[in-house]
C-alpha positions in Angstrom: 0.0 0.1 -0.1 1.5 3.5 -1.0 2.2 5.8 1.8 -0.6 8.2 2.8 0.4 11.7 1.4 0.4 14.8 3.5 -3.0 16.2 4.0 -4.9 13.1 2.9 -7.3 11.1 5.2 -7.6 7.3 5.2 -11.0 6.5 6.6 -11.3 2.9 8.0 -14.1 1.0 9.8 -14.1 -2.5 11.0 -17.5 -4.1 11.8 -19.8 -7.1 12.4 -23.1 -7.9 10.7 -26.2 -9.2 12.1 -26.5 -11.7 9.4 -25.3 -15.4 9.3 -21.8 -15.8 7.7 -22.2 -16.6 4.0 -25.7 -15.6 3.9 -27.4 -13.7 1.0 -28.4 -10.9 3.4 -24.5 -10.6 4.2 -23.7 -10.4 0.5 -26.4 -7.9 -0.2 -25.1 -5.6 2.5 -21.6 -5.7 1.2 -22.7 -4.9 -2.2 -24.6 -2.0 -0.8 -21.7 -0.9 0.9 -19.6 -1.3 -2.3 -21.8 1.7 -3.7 -20.3 4.2 -1.5 -17.2 4.0 -3.8 -19.3 5.9 -6.2 -19.5 9.0 -4.1 -17.5 11.8 -5.2 -14.1 12.4 -3.5 -13.9 8.6 -2.3 -10.5 7.0 -3.6 -8.8 3.9 -3.0 -12.1 2.2 -1.7 -11.9 -1.4 -0.4 -14.0 -3.9 1.2 -11.9 -6.2 3.3 -12.6 -9.7 5.2 -11.0 -10.1 8.6 -8.6 -13.1 8.6 -7.1 -13.0 12.2 -8.7 -14.7 15.0 -7.6 -11.7 17.3 -10.9 -9.7 17.2 -14.5 -10.4 16.6 -14.8 -8.1 13.7 -15.5 -9.8 10.3 -15.3 -7.0 7.8 -13.5 -3.6 7.1 -13.9 -0.8 4.9 -11.1 1.5 3.8 -11.1 4.6 1.7 -9.0 7.7 1.3 -9.8 11.4 0.7 -7.7 14.2 -0.7 -8.3 16.2 2.5 -10.8 17.3 5.2 -13.2 19.0 2.8 -13.4 15.8 0.7 -14.1 13.7 3.7 -16.6 16.2 5.1 -18.7 16.2 1.7 -18.6 12.3 1.8 -20.1 12.3 5.4 -22.8 14.6 4.3 -23.6 13.1 0.9 -27.2 12.0 0.5 -26.1 8.5 -0.5 -23.8 8.0 2.5 -26.5 9.4 4.9 -29.2 7.1 3.4 -26.8 4.1 3.6 -26.2 4.7 7.3 -29.7 5.4 8.1 -31.3 2.4 6.3 -28.6 -0.3 6.3 -25.7 0.5 8.6 -27.8 1.2 11.7 -30.1 -1.7 11.1 -27.5 -4.4 10.1 -24.3 -3.7 11.8 -24.1 -5.1 15.3 -20.8 -3.6 16.3 -18.0 -1.5 14.7 -14.9 0.6 15.2 -14.1 3.5 13.1 -10.5 5.1 12.8 -9.5 8.1 10.6 -5.9 8.6 9.9 -3.7 11.4 8.7 -0.1 10.7 8.0 2.7 11.7 10.4 5.4 12.9 8.0 8.5 14.8 8.7 
């Protein structure tokens, strides 16, 4: 993975779903989450599956933004707000969100 350039933000979230593992509901949620990549300003979008037994989270989403303004626009975008209200709040049982800025000399 390339280094995060100065001024950029990497937004990450790890989460568990209420759906059974491998279910069509799980797949449908992940497909819906993938549509977030089309929101203007979203870069380097990935949906990831946890492989370590060190925590109980099953999935992760990672994306980058050119800076704070692009990140704020994403958070306020109607498609993101709708996804959170209609899918995330109803189907995610636990999550941890971490947003990074680079520490570069």
